[in-house]
Each structure stands twice: as structure tokens, then as C-alpha cells.
SERO-4910 file (N, C-alpha, C, O; in steps of 0.05 Angstrom, whole numbers):
BEGIN
 pado doro    nc1    nc2    nc3   cac1   cac2   cac3    cc1    cc2    cc3    oc1    oc2    oc3
  Met    A     25    -32      4      6     -3      3     17     20     -6     42     18     -5
  Val    A      9     45    -15     23     76    -21     -2     92     -7    -24     82     -6
  Lys    A      3    115      2      1    131     12     12    162      2     34    169     11
  Arg    A     -4    182    -19     16    195    -25      9    218     -3    -14    225      0
  Leu    A     30    228     12     20    253     32     32    273     17     32    290     35
  Glu    A     45    288    -10     40    310    -19     62    296    -37     74    275    -37
  Ser    A     62    322    -53     89    322    -84    121    303    -78    143    309    -68
  Gly    A    115    291    -83    141    277    -75    145    258    -58    163    241    -61
  Val    A    124    260    -31    125    244    -12    113    220    -13     91    220    -25
  Glu    A    123    194     -2     98    171     -2    106    157     26    129    155     36
  Leu    A     86    149     34     87    130     57     86     99     45     70     92     28
  Lys    A    113     76     58    108     55     43    110     37     67    126     44     84
  Lys    A     97     18     69    109      0     83    135    -13     86    152    -11     68
  Val    A    140    -26    109    173    -40    110    170    -73    118    163    -82    139
  Asp    A    178    -87     95    179   -112    102    191   -131    129    214   -125    135
  Glu    A    182   -149    142    206   -163    158    226   -156    160    233   -143    180
  Gln    A    237   -161    144    266   -155    129    286   -130    126    310   -129    122
  Gly    A    263   -105    131    275    -83    137    275    -65     97    279    -42     92
  Arg    A    267    -90     76    259    -75     57    237    -56     55    219    -53     71
  Phe    A    242    -44     32    216    -35     12    212    -33    -23    228    -42    -40
  Ile    A    197    -25    -27    203    -21    -58    202     18    -70    188     38    -70
  Leu    A    227     10    -79    236     49    -87    210     56   -115    206     37   -131
  Pro    A    199     76   -118    179     74   -140    191     80   -164    208     98   -168
  Ala    A    181     63   -180    187     66   -209    194     79   -230    206     74   -251
  Asp    A    181    100   -219    186    120   -241    214    137   -226    232    147   -240
  Trp    A    214    137   -203    237    145   -196    271    127   -190    289    137   -177
  Arg    A    270    109   -200    293     79   -209    290     89   -238    309    101   -246
  Glu    A    266     86   -260    280     95   -296    293    118   -297    311    122   -313
  Thr    A    284    147   -272    299    169   -286    332    174   -262    351    188   -267
  Glu    A    327    159   -241    356    167   -222    378    148   -221    401    155   -218
  Leu    A    369    121   -225    390    106   -219    400     95   -254    387     92   -275
  Ser    A    420     93   -248    438     80   -284    439     57   -281    426     44   -265
  Glu    A    458     48   -298    460     12   -306    472      6   -279    473    -18   -278
  Ser    A    482     16   -258    494      5   -248    476    -11   -221    481    -31   -208
  Arg    A    455      8   -219    445      8   -202    445      1   -174    435    -19   -164
  Glu    A    462     24   -159    476     24   -138    462     55   -117    452     75   -127
  Leu    A    464     51    -89    448     69    -78    475     76    -57    489     57    -48
  Tyr    A    482    104    -50    490    104    -28    465    111    -12    446    125    -19
  Val    A    473     95     16    446    109     44    471    120     61    493    113     70
  Ile    A    455    140     60    468    161     76    450    156    109    425    158    107
  Lys    A    461    152    134    450    142    162    450    173    172    472    185    172
  Arg    A    426    187    181    426    203    196    407    199    217    392    179    218
  Lys    A    408    221    239    395    211    270    361    213    250    355    228    232
  Gly    A    347    196    260    320    201    243    309    191    229    288    179    227
  Tyr    A    332    200    214    321    182    175    341    173    156    357    157    166
  Leu    A    343    177    132    356    146    112    368    175     95    366    196    107
  Lys    A    375    174     77    378    189     51    381    166     28    384    143     36
  Leu    A    380    168      9    386    143    -10    393    172    -31    376    190    -33
  Val    A    423    172    -47    435    177    -68    440    162    -85    450    141    -78
  Pro    A    437    167   -115    441    145   -132    469    151   -138    478    174   -138
  Lys    A    484    125   -145    509    129   -151    517    130   -176    517    110   -191
  Arg    A    529    165   -187    531    174   -216    566    162   -217    579    153   -198
  Arg    A    576    166   -245    593    175   -251    609    197   -260    610    201   -284
  Ile    A    626    215   -240    619    237   -244    644    244   -269    667    235   -265
  Asp    A    639    259   -294    664    268   -309    682    293   -297    674    316   -293
  Leu    A    706    283   -292    730    297   -280    748    323   -305    761    344   -302
  Thr    A    741    310   -325    748    326   -353    722    357   -350    721    373   -369
  Leu    A    706    361   -326    687    390   -331    704    405   -308    698    428   -300
  Cys    A    727    389   -298    737    412   -276    772    417   -291    792    422   -278
  Phe    A    771    413   -320    794    419   -332    789    447   -331    769    459   -323
  Asp    A    817    458   -341    820    489   -333    798    513   -327    790    533   -338
  Lys    A    789    495   -292    774    515   -273    787    532   -257    777    552   -248
  Ile    A    821    521   -250    830    539   -237    848    564   -254    853    563   -278
  Asp    A    854    581   -238    877    598   -247    901    602   -237    902    612   -214
  Leu    A    916    599   -245    937    592   -235    957    623   -233    971    631   -215
  Gly    A    951    634   -256    962    661   -265    985    663   -279    999    682   -287
  Val    A    986    636   -281    999    640   -319    996    621   -336    992    597   -332
  Lys    A    998    641   -364    994    630   -384    989    597   -392    969    588   -404
  Ser    A   1016    577   -381   1023    548   -385   1051    538   -369   1074    547   -368
  Ile    A   1042    522   -360   1067    514   -343   1086    504   -364   1077    485   -376
  Gly    A   1109    512   -369   1130    502   -383   1145    490   -368   1148    466   -370
  Asp    A   1159    507   -347   1185    490   -328   1176    486   -296   1176    505   -280
  Trp    A   1169    464   -291   1153    459   -266   1173    472   -242   1163    490   -229
  Thr    A   1190    466   -238   1209    477   -218   1213    515   -224   1224    525   -204
  Glu    A   1209    528   -239   1206    553   -244   1171    564   -238   1167    584   -224
  Phe    A   1154    551   -247   1123    552   -227   1122    551   -202   1107    567   -190
  Glu    A   1134    535   -192   1140    520   -161   1151    539   -149   1143    545   -127
  Lys    A   1172    555   -160   1193    583   -147   1162    597   -150   1150    596   -128
  Lys    A   1147    611   -173   1132    626   -170   1118    632   -148   1117    652   -135
  Ile    A   1106    608   -145   1072    597   -139   1092    609   -104   1090    631    -94
  Tyr    A   1107    592    -95   1122    589    -64   1130    628    -61   1118    640    -44
  Glu    A   1144    638    -75   1146    665    -78   1126    689    -76   1130    711    -65
  Glu    A   1095    676    -93   1075    692    -82   1062    682    -58   1048    697    -44
  His    A   1067    653    -53   1045    644    -23   1066    637     -9   1074    615    -16
  Pro    A   1081    648     10   1095    636     31   1084    618     53   1098    609     71
***
């Protein structure tokens, strides 16, 4: 039995082994092929977060080091340490 309380909130029964069924529409949109979740235990509630692949290339070229390029690592390191002792 599922009782809808408000938008996005459902009251579900938990079986004797502690299982419940995730909503089908949520599974289809949120779970990837790995079908894995992070279960975050907090006082009074659980938080379920789907495991996702993170594209680290989105973070490339996002930091400004104050130089055009790093041709010589030793020179770059020297400059950084001079500016930030």
C-alpha cells in the first residue's frame, strides 16, 4: 500500500526484513545501469543518493594559476612559493 502525502512524498510499508520498494518512476529516471545507491544514515532518517559517474573533465581548465602555461615545473613552483609563502 502506498499513501501519497504530498508532492514527492510517499508513505510505504517496510517488510519484516527491512525492505521496501523504490518508486518505479524514480528508479527509471535516477538509477543508472549500476543500480547502486549510497545510503546515508542520519539521526531519524535515511537519505538515498544514486551512485553516478562523475565526468572529471568538466573540472579541467577551471583553476586560474596566474600563468599562461606551465612550461618548466621548477620555475612555476618557485613563482607560486614566492607569491604564497
